C-alpha angles and dihedrals in degrees: 000000000000111000115250093242092051091045089055091049091049092051093046095049093042087058090048091055092044091052088059100046092110092050138070108287121189119201121190127173141174114270097241130098096268095045096044094046091047090050090051091051091055091042091054091050091050092047089056088055090051090239127167108234145146122228121200133171125206137176094233140345108257128176092262092055090047090053091048092052091051092049093049089059100202119190093237131010128201116194117194130194092340133133104287091197090063092044087054088067091064092079097154093063098040095109092054097046139084120202118203115187136136099203123107114271133207125249094248090074095064091113088061095058093102090059097037133088105198128143093215090069091059098044094257118142103255093194100054113012107054139011130206086258089055091051090048089053093050091053091044089055089055089056093052132356087216089073093082090109088067086072085086091066091047087059089053090053093050093049091047089054090052091242092144091107100136129098111313088004094297125160117257139195117008089350089062091050091051090049089052089054090051091048094048090048089057097238097105130046112204117200141150114243145132111300089238089071088078083078095040093142092065128083110275097254092047092050088056093046100044096050109100101177107100097021110220117195110234094017107053109086092354105113093170093057092044091052091050092049091053094047092048090050092055096246112152105232095186137056124185089349094306132104112258118233124230090248090062098059125099129244089252090055091049089057090050090052091049091052091047093052091047090053091048093051091047094051095043098041117118086225107029091172089074096106093173092067092047093048091051097049093094089053089052096047100039109068141161105262129203112212118192103222098199093056120087113264089238094050125110085227095060093092124056097226092046089049089055091048090052092054091048091048091054092048094047090051093051092250101122090145089065091050092050091047092052091049091049090055102261112151132155109066092006091056093045092054092043093050092052092047092048095049091050091047093050091047090051092051096047094043088054091049090048091054092049090058095037097049095063095195090066095064128054115180114195094176103256095027131048127196118202126187109206095168112142090005112065123059129204092249095064105025094093092055092045091049091051093046091052093047089053097041122115089238099052108021093104095043139081113230141181124217125188130193136171113248127216092260092057093256123119123251112210121194122200106197130187114204115241093252097032113133097178113137092219112154103214091168094064090051093049090052088062091065109044091140092052101049114067097181139016123194122184098171092117111072113251091003129103115198110201131185116213126179119244092246093052101046098098092048090050094048089050090055091049093049091049090051091050092047091050091050092050092050092049092046096049 
């Protein structure tokens, strides 16, 4: 249930938007899945009100953009999923702005609370319980009760933000309430099933191979292995001379497949004595799924997590207009182009991951820490997805790993990544403080991930510092 204080803020700001529907409204959001989807939710609500508005997406709010917004002098401004600290500098337009963002804010923005929709203010967990897309949906519903169908897009936002942290990767808090609205409206079917069912329209072995979350070494993107696993398990892959799809198999067969995958992971694991990993495989592979009923069963948009991946693929490939079109309901040619782009993007990611594991020199696993050399292999447009996939994978989710790539300006980008279930008390900050002259840039915008920029001439020195820090930690922990 929405807290009373948040309910009051939603009503107040809904009235503020409604009082400006005949004026010039400017809408600007972060160019990521959550920000873009949230912006589309508000756009849809405004379109229904026949409002004149401008919608723009940006990567981040810099001083030049701030100056441009001030000079454009719009009647009302809606900022979504952007750096609130930067927005706080636009003091002369505070009264004619609304800020929608789910990230934690600092105390010095208390005087903005009246113009700010943020869960942190109301004691709501901003990491797990609501996304910017969810907040956008709640305000859209205040504008018109007929906007309940936009709850589907709020689910996409929550899944894109990895807020599916409940049992069997279910949504919790306000996200769960929004999902219940979508379910009761009949636009979303919520069920617990094998993660491979997100690709239920594909042949069984392809559904196993093309699933990338969680990434499973030897299964993901390896159709041949997947086919062998199925045949050895006794699963009938054909019916009447045609390949069976994953959606056609029985619950009993799903249990057989789960057992077969567990056995495969156990036998192929570098450390097959790790019983904890084996025991948790069923928890990793059996998730709460969100099926979008109005989408074709064979569509890449039929599943909520796949939908989120599609939006991210468009954004990474500089095709935000396609992502916006999909969110607004465009299909036909837009969907055809988007599907091709998404398939190519997924193939590029998994091929890169495959090479990392195949070219043994690229990966050094010390047990608790993993070093990966992505130089000459990984590009800026897919590193974020690869980093997130690795941090969620069955192999690495309890480890801390370091990934390095060569950037376009001939500097190195160095990623320090903490696996999603990693409980190592490794103080990366203290190590980074030892090398202020080596690191030219630090970015912590991605949760659990440090993105560092290191000059070409300093890379060996930097790696040496990291390795010494890791060795010291391992000695003290043993």
